[in-house]
N, C-alpha and C positions, 0 to 999 in steps of 0.2 A: 395375414396377421391383422387383428383388429386394433384400432387406436383405443386408448383409455377413454372410458365414458366420463365426460366432465360432470354430468349430473350425479354420478355415483360419488365422486370426490366431494362435491358440494353437499350431498346428503350426509356423508360421514362427518364433514366439518360441522354442519348444523346440529346433528345428533350429539356430537362431542361437546359443542357449546352448550346445548340444553342440559346435558348431564353435569357439566361443570357448574352451571348456574344453580341447578338443584342442590348439588353438594355444597356450594357456597351459601345457599339459603339455610341449610341445616347447620352449617358451621358458624353462621353469623351470630347467633345468640350466645353460645359459649365464648366466642372470641370477643364480643362486645362486653360480656361480664368480666372477662379477664382484663380487658383494657380499662374498664371502670375501676376495678379493684386495685390495679397497679397505679393508676393516675389520680384516683379520687374524683374522676369526672362524674357529673350528675349527682354530686353529694354522696358518693359511695365512701363509706368510712374505711379505715385501714385496720389491719390486724397488727398489733404491736409485736415487734421482734425483740425489743428490749425496753426496759423502763427508762423514764426520763432521768437525765443526770442533774437537772436543776428545776427549781420551782420559782416562778416569777411573781412579782407583786401584782401583776395584771390579773384582774378578776373577770371571769366569764360566767354567764348564767347558761346552764344547760336545761332546756325544756324537753319534756317527754310526751310523746303522743302515741296512740295505738289505734289500729284499725283491724278488722277481720273481713275476709272475703264474705260477701253476703250468703254464700252457699255453705259456709263453715259455721256450725252451730256452737261456737265458742264465745265466751265472754273473755275479753282481754284488755287489761288496764294497767297503767303504771301506778305503783303505790305512792309515788311522789310526783308532783306536777313539775317541779324544777329543783335544781341544785346549783348553788353558787360555789365555784371553786377557783383557786388560783391556777393559772396556766402551768402545767407540769405536775400538778397535784393529782394523785389517784383518787377516784371516786367510785362509790358503789351505789347501784340503783337496783330496784326489784320491780319486776312486772308480775302481775297475777293473771293466771289463765284458768278457765274452767270449761270443761266439756259439758255442754248442756243437753247432750243427746243420750240415747239409750244404747249406744254402741261405741266401741273403741275407734278412735280416729287419729290419724297421723297428720300433723301439720308442719309447716316450715315458715319461718319468719324471714321476710325481706326487709331491708332497711335503707335509709338514706338520711342525710342531714341537710338542713338549710341554714344559712345560705350555702349553695353548692360549693362555693370557693373554699369553704371551711372543711370540706370532706377529707382532703389529704392530711389534715392535722388532727382529726378526731381518731384517736387510737383505742381500739378495744383490746383488752388483755384476755378477758373471758366473757363469753356471751352465749345465751341460749339460742341465738340465731345461727351459731356455727353448726348445729346438728338438727336433725329432724326430731320433733317432739311427738310422742304417742301418748295420748290420754285415754284411759278407760272410761266407760260410761260414767258420767257425773263426777269424774275426778277433777280435783283442783290442784294447782301447783304454783309455788312461788319460784320465779326464775331470775337468777342473778345476772347482773351486768357489771363488769369491772372495766374502767376506762380512764383515760386522761386526754387532755388537749396538749399536743406536742408543743414544747417551748419554741420550736422554730417558727411557729405562727407569728411570733413577735418580730422575726426577721423579714417578713413579707410585707412590704409597704401597702399592698392592696388589701391587707387584712387588719390594718390598724383600727378600722372603724367597727370591727366585730365585737359586740358586747354580749350577744345572745346567739346560741346555736340550738336549733331544734332537732332532736333525734326522733325519727318517726319509724315505727315498725308496722308492717302489715302481715298478718298470718293468712296463709293459704292452705287449703285442704289438699293433701297429697293422696289421701285414701281414695278419692274419686278417680284417680288415674290408674288404680290397680283393680283387677277383677277379683271378686270374691267367689269362692267355690259354692 
């Protein structure tokens, strides 16, 4: 009877560890995204599950910025530079996008707010960033955003100094990741 080969056990352990690390690498991006969406970490805004129950006298300025991936031939701009609103008040903003190419392209917007600590309190009711946007050649589109700043921001002593929140969107080309026939 032969004794167990210790090198074989070590090889199985190392291969298992490598496979686990590869799986963890693939899972890290979606897990990080979920973590940011749940906690507001990194300025990730929240999706409103209910409307605010109160509007405060505290006023905050919301600034809007936009960017596009250099490989995406779209023009993308907010139609307003900023909006002043009371905390808890619903507000409406519009971004304009245009496909400057001769082909249909699908894009997706990512977003964040600064300062990062305001992320958990910036609540979106409706946003173009929730779904992929497909624009035909030279098509233009006005895209709505409905949001509010959660009144519970006033209960956080670390956020008493917040007077301005910047909402920033970046559009990325999703069409490049799919093969065309």
